[in-house]
C-alpha positions in Angstrom: -38.5 4.9 -8.1 -35.2 6.6 -9.1 -34.8 7.9 -5.6 -35.4 4.5 -4.1 -32.9 2.9 -6.5 -30.4 5.5 -5.6 -30.9 4.7 -1.9 -30.4 1.0 -2.5 -27.2 1.6 -4.5 -25.9 3.9 -1.8 -26.6 1.3 0.8 -24.9 -1.4 -1.3 -21.8 0.8 -1.8 -21.6 1.5 1.9 -21.7 -2.3 2.7 -19.0 -2.9 0.1 -16.9 -0.1 1.6 -17.3 -1.6 5.1 -16.2 -5.0 3.8 -13.2 -3.6 2.0 -12.1 -1.6 5.1 -12.5 -4.7 7.3 -10.6 -6.8 4.8 -7.8 -4.2 4.8 -7.6 -4.2 8.6 -7.6 -8.0 8.9 -5.0 -8.3 6.2 -2.8 -5.8 8.1 -3.2 -7.7 11.3 -2.3 -11.0 9.6 0.7 -9.6 7.9 1.9 -7.9 11.1 1.5 -11.3 12.9 -1.0 -9.8 15.3 -3.3 -12.6 14.0 -0.8 -15.5 13.9 -1.1 -18.5 11.7 -3.6 -21.0 13.0 -5.7 -18.3 14.8 -9.4 -19.0 14.5 -11.5 -16.3 12.9 -15.2 -16.1 13.6 -17.6 -13.9 11.6 -19.5 -13.2 14.8 -16.4 -12.2 16.8 -15.1 -10.1 13.9 -18.4 -8.3 13.5 -18.7 -7.6 17.2 -15.1 -6.4 17.6 -15.3 -4.0 14.7 -18.9 -2.9 15.3 -20.3 -4.1 12.0 -22.9 -6.6 10.8 -21.9 -10.2 10.0 -22.3 -9.7 6.2 -19.2 -7.5 5.7 -17.3 -9.8 8.1 -18.3 -12.7 5.9 -17.3 -10.8 2.7 -13.9 -9.8 4.1 -13.1 -13.5 5.0 -14.1 -14.7 1.6 -11.8 -12.1 0.0 -8.9 -13.1 2.3 -9.6 -16.8 1.5 -9.3 -15.9 -2.2 -5.8 -14.6 -1.6 -4.9 -17.6 0.6 -4.3 -15.6 3.8 -7.1 -17.5 5.5 -8.5 -21.0 4.9 -11.5 -23.1 6.0 -10.6 -26.3 7.8 -12.9 -29.2 8.7 -14.1 -29.1 12.3 -12.1 -25.9 12.9 -13.8 -23.3 10.7 -11.9 -20.3 9.3 -8.3 -19.9 10.4 -5.3 -17.7 9.5 -3.4 -19.7 7.0 0.1 -20.9 7.9 3.0 -19.5 5.9 3.5 -21.4 2.7 7.0 -21.3 1.4 5.7 -22.4 -2.0 3.3 -19.5 -2.2 6.0 -17.1 -1.0 8.4 -18.4 -3.7 5.8 -17.9 -6.4 5.0 -14.4 -5.1 8.7 -13.5 -5.1 9.0 -14.9 -8.7 6.1 -12.8 -10.0 7.3 -9.7 -8.1 10.8 -10.0 -9.4 9.6 -10.3 -13.0 7.3 -7.2 -12.6 9.8 -5.0 -10.7 12.7 -5.9 -13.0 10.6 -4.7 -15.9 9.7 -1.5 -13.9 13.3 -0.5 -13.1 14.4 -1.1 -16.7 11.5 1.1 -17.9 12.5 3.6 -15.2 16.0 3.8 -16.7 14.5 5.0 -20.0 12.4 7.7 -18.3 11.7 8.6 -14.7 9.5 11.4 -13.3 11.6 14.0 -11.7 9.0 14.9 -9.0 8.8 11.3 -8.0 12.6 11.1 -7.8 12.6 13.9 -5.3 9.9 12.2 -3.3 11.9 9.0 -3.2 14.8 10.9 -1.6 12.5 11.9 1.2 11.0 8.5 1.6 14.5 6.9 2.0 15.5 9.5 4.6 12.3 8.7 6.6 12.9 5.0 6.2 16.4 5.4 7.6 15.0 7.4 10.5 12.5 4.7 11.4 15.1 2.0 11.0 17.4 3.8 13.5 14.5 4.1 15.9 13.8 0.3 15.5 10.2 1.2 14.4 9.5 -1.8 12.3 5.9 -1.0 11.4 6.8 2.5 10.1 9.9 1.1 8.3 7.7 -1.4 6.5 5.2 1.3 5.5 7.9 3.4 3.9 9.4 0.4 2.3 6.0 -0.2 0.5 5.8 3.5 -0.4 9.3 3.3 -2.0 8.3 0.4 -4.2 5.0 2.0 -5.1 6.9 5.2 -6.0 9.3 3.2 -8.3 6.2 2.2 -10.3 4.8 5.7 -10.2 8.0 7.3 -11.4 8.3 4.7 -14.3 4.8 5.6 -15.4 3.2 2.3 -14.5 1.4 2.6 -11.1 -0.8 -0.3 -12.0 2.2 -2.6 -11.7 2.2 -2.1 -7.9 -1.6 -2.5 -7.7 -1.2 -5.8 -9.4 1.4 -6.9 -6.8 -0.4 -5.9 -3.7 -2.3 -9.1 -2.9 0.4 -11.6 -3.8 3.2 -9.8 -2.0 1.4 -10.4 1.3 2.9 -13.8 1.3 6.4 -12.2 1.3 5.4 -9.5 3.8 4.6 -12.1 6.5 8.1 -13.5 6.2 9.6 -10.0 6.2 7.8 -9.4 9.5 9.9 -12.2 11.0 13.2 -11.4 9.2 13.4 -7.6 9.7 13.5 -7.5 13.5 15.9 -4.6 14.2 18.0 -1.9 12.6 20.8 -4.4 11.7 18.4 -6.0 9.3 16.6 -2.8 8.1 19.6 -0.6 7.3 21.1 -2.9 4.6 17.7 -2.9 2.8 17.8 0.9 2.6 21.3 0.7 1.0 19.8 -1.7 -1.5 17.1 0.8 -2.3 19.7 3.5 -2.8 21.7 1.2 -5.1 18.6 0.7 -7.2 18.0 4.4 -7.5 21.7 5.0 -8.3 21.4 2.6 -11.3 18.2 4.4 -12.4 19.9 7.8 -12.1 22.7 6.5 -14.2 20.2 5.1 -16.8 21.8 1.7 -16.5 19.1 -0.8 -17.1 21.2 -3.9 -16.7 22.6 -2.7 -13.4 19.1 -1.6 -12.1 17.8 -5.1 -12.9 20.7 -6.7 -11.1 20.1 -4.5 -8.0 16.4 -5.2 -7.8 17.0 -8.9 -8.1 19.6 -8.8 -5.4 17.1 -6.8 -3.2 14.3 -9.3 -3.7 16.6 -12.2 -3.1 17.3 -11.0 0.5 14.3 -13.0 1.8 15.8 -16.2 0.4 19.0 -15.7 2.3 17.2 -15.6 5.6 14.5 -18.2 4.9 16.3 -21.3 6.2 17.0 -19.7 9.6 13.5 -18.2 10.0 11.8 -21.5 9.0 13.9 -23.4 11.6 13.2 -20.9 14.3 9.5 -20.6 13.7 8.5 -24.1 12.4 5.1 -23.9 14.0 4.1 -20.9 11.7 4.8 -22.8 8.5 2.9 -25.4 6.6 
């Protein structure tokens, strides 16, 4: 009986892992605008495309609906949700509150090893910005913010932000198109770290708020240029 139960648990964990991997891939495609707002998502099509059964496809879509990246519409089924300015603004508000607390804590104590790692991350981010490699730039941007939380001794803060920040990430995909938009963000990252190095909590808080307000400065233009992508 014990062996049978172990097999059942293992099979269940495998299914759960498949659903999580599928959710992660679909989320990446939605944020990267490979699956654009309004795109229909079929359990059967997803399962066939990814070589899985329909159950993990269903579970992945349920999870994405929970985070408001997909929605179920009458007569249309499940579709990629259009960008909601309201949700984006709420996500930005929560992220600013959390990351402001993180950088203030970082000014009190910051892990030296993580500080060295951040220097390398920013160098790589600049390399990808100069190469106009948006996808890699975004990956290192996320690594920078995660490292901020690690260095401040609160990695769970970044874990807590991962789902809600997707509503900002989709907008960033539209606003950070080339090096002229990417390079200023790296300088803002460096300004945040300079304040942390100086142990200046007030300045660090101001720098992170300025950094996270960047999306607000570009929002009116992006909303006008891509009206069909917004609610």
